[in-house]
N, C-alpha and C positions, 0 to 999 in steps of 0.2 A: 981228287975225289971229294964229292960233297958229303959233309957230315950231317946227319939227321938225328935229332934227339929221339931217344927211345924211352917211352913211358909204358910200363907194364899195364896190360888190360885196358888200354885207351884206344879209341878209334880216332886216328889222326888223319887229317886231310888238308890240302891247300885249297883255299877259296879266293877267287878274284871276282870283282864286280865292276861293272861299267854301264854306260848308257848305250842305247841302240845306235847312236851316231858315231861312236868311237870304234871305227873299223880297225884301226891299228891295234888297239888293246884286244879286240876279239880275235884278230889274226894271231897275236902272240899266245893267247890262251889255247887256240887250236894247235899251234905249232908245238906247244909244250905238252899237248895231249890231254888238256882239261876237257871234261865233258861239259858241253855248253847247254844252259837252260835259259829260257826266256820268261820273264815276268809278264803275265797278261795285263797287269795293271800299269797305268802310266806313271805311278809314283811308288816309291821315291825314285828320282831320276838316276841316282847312282846304282840302283838295283834293278835295272831293266834287263841286264844280261849278267848271268853268273856262270863262272867256270869252276869246276870241282875236280881235283885230282886226289883220289884215294891213296892212302899210304902204300898199299900193295902194288901200286903202279909207279911209284917214285923211281925206283932203280931202272926199270925198263925205259921210262921216258927220258931220263938223263942220258942213258946210253944211246938212245935214238937221236938225240940232237948233238952228239959228238963230244959231250963233256965226260971227263973221267976223274 
């Protein structure tokens, strides 16, 4: 089982970033259930695509990929 830190009254999420050309990273973000957002600006290059997974989705996403 994955252990996640618990902080009272805090909004926790996982954030991943990459560029438009990194299809592998984008695929992993989607596979893990991150919501994908695109930066309309060309810079910075490492922030062209962002994936976000909110705290309330962590448990369901871990179960969905077969981890326990």
